[in-house]
C-alpha positions, 0 to 999 in steps of 0.5 A: 500500500502507498501513503494514501492507503491504497492497496493492491492484491496480487495472487502468488503460488507457493510450493511446499515440501511433500511428506511421504506417509507409509500406511500399513493395513490392519493385519488379518492374521490372528484378527479376533471375531470381537474386533470392531475396528478400533486402532490405538489403546483403549479401556473397556467397561460394561454395566448391566441393569436392572439385575432383577426383572420379570420375564419379558421386561427389558435389561439395559447393557451400557458399554463404555470404550475410552482411550487414544485412537480412532474412537469415532470409527469403533462399532458396538461390541457384539453380545452373543446371540442367545435364544433365551434373549431378544436382542435390539440394536445398540445405539450411541449415547452422548459422551462427556469426552472426545476420547470415549464412546458409549453404547447402550443396548436393550435385551429382553429375557424370554424366560426365568431360565436365564441366569446371567447376561453372556460375556462381552468381548472387545478387541482392538489393534494396539498401535504401539505393540502392533498386535491385537488385544482383547478385553472381556467383561462378564458374564453378569448374573441376573435374577429373572422372575417367572410370570404366572400363567393362567391354567385351565380348570375342568369342572365335573359335570353334574350327574343327571337327576333320577326320574321317579315314576308317577304312581296313580294311587286312586280316584277322587270323588267328582262333585257338581260345580256350584252356581256361579255368583256372576255369569259372563260371556265365554269370550271375556278375557280374564286377568291372566290374559293381561300384559302384566300377568303374562310378563309375570308368568314368563319372568321365572322361565326367562330368569332361569334361562338367563342364569343357565346361559350365564353358568354355561358361559362361565363353565365354557370360559373356565374350560377354555383359557384361550377363549377367556383371554380372547374376550379380555383382549379389547378391555386389556388394550383399552386402558393402555390406549387411554394412558397413551391419550393422557401422555399425548396431552402432556407430550410425554414421549416415553410414557406415550410409546410405553403405553402404546407398546403395552396396548399391543402386547396385552391385546395380542397376548390375550387375543393369540393366547401367547405367554409373556415375552413372546409377543413379537412381530414375526409371531403376530404376523404368522398368526394373522390370515394375511399380511398387515402393513399397519401392524408392521409399522406399529411394531417397528415404530413403537419399538424404535421410539421406545428404546431410542433406536431412531434417528435421535430427533424428538418426534413431533406431537403430530407424529404421536397423534398419527401413531395413536390413530393408527393404533386404535384403527388397527386394533379395531380391524384386528377385533373383526378378524377371525383368527 
C-alpha cells in the first residue's frame, strides 16, 4: 500500500515440501471375531441393569470404550446371540469426552431360565505393540422372575337327576260345580290374559334361562383359557390406549410409546393366547390370515421410539397423534378378524 492507503492484491503460488506417509493395513492374521475396528489403546467397561426383572421386561447393557485412537470409527461390541434373549440394536449415547464412546443396548429375557447376561468381548489393534488385544467383561448374573400363567380348570359335570315314576294311587270323588255368583260371556278375557300377568308368568322361565346361559358361559370360559383371554383382549388394550391419550396431552414421549407398546402386547397376548415375552412381530404376523402393513409399522415404530433406536430427533406431537390413530384403527380391524 502507498501513503494514501491504497492497496493492491496480487495472487502468488507457493510450493511446499511433500511428506511421504507409509500406511500399513490392519493385519488379518490372528484378527479376533470381537474386533470392531478400533486402532490405538483403549479401556473397556460394561454395566448391566436392572439385575432383577420379570420375564419379558427389558435389561439395559451400557458399554463404555475410552482411550487414544480412532474412537469415532469403533462399532458396538457384539453380545452373543442367545435364544433365551431378544436382542435390539445398540445405539450411541452422548459422551462427556472426545476420547470415549458409549453404547447402550436393550435385551429382553424370554424366560426365568436365564441366569446371567453372556460375556462381552472387545478387541482392538494396539498401535504401539502392533498386535491385537482383547478385553472381556462378564458374564453378569441376573435374577429373572417367572410370570404366572393362567391354567385351565375342568369342572365335573353334574350327574343327571333320577326320574321317579308317577304312581296313580286312586280316584277322587267328582262333585257338581256350584252356581256361579256372576255369569259372563265365554269370550271375556280374564286377568291372566293381561300384559302384566303374562310378563309375570314368563319372568321365572326367562330368569332361569338367563342364569343357565350365564353358568354355561362361565363353565365354557373356565374350560377354555384361550377363549377367556380372547374376550379380555379389547378391555386389556383399552386402558393402555387411554394412558397413551393422557401422555399425548402432556407430550410425554416415553410414557406415550410405553403405553402404546403395552396396548399391543396385552391385546395380542390375550387375543393369540401367547405367554409373556413372546409377543413379537414375526409371531403376530404368522398368526394373522394375511399380511398387515399397519401392524408392521406399529411394531417397528413403537419399538424404535421406545428404546431410542431412531434417528435421535424428538418426534413431533403430530407424529404421536398419527401413531395413536393408527393404533386404535388397527386394533379395531384386528377385533373383526377371525383368527
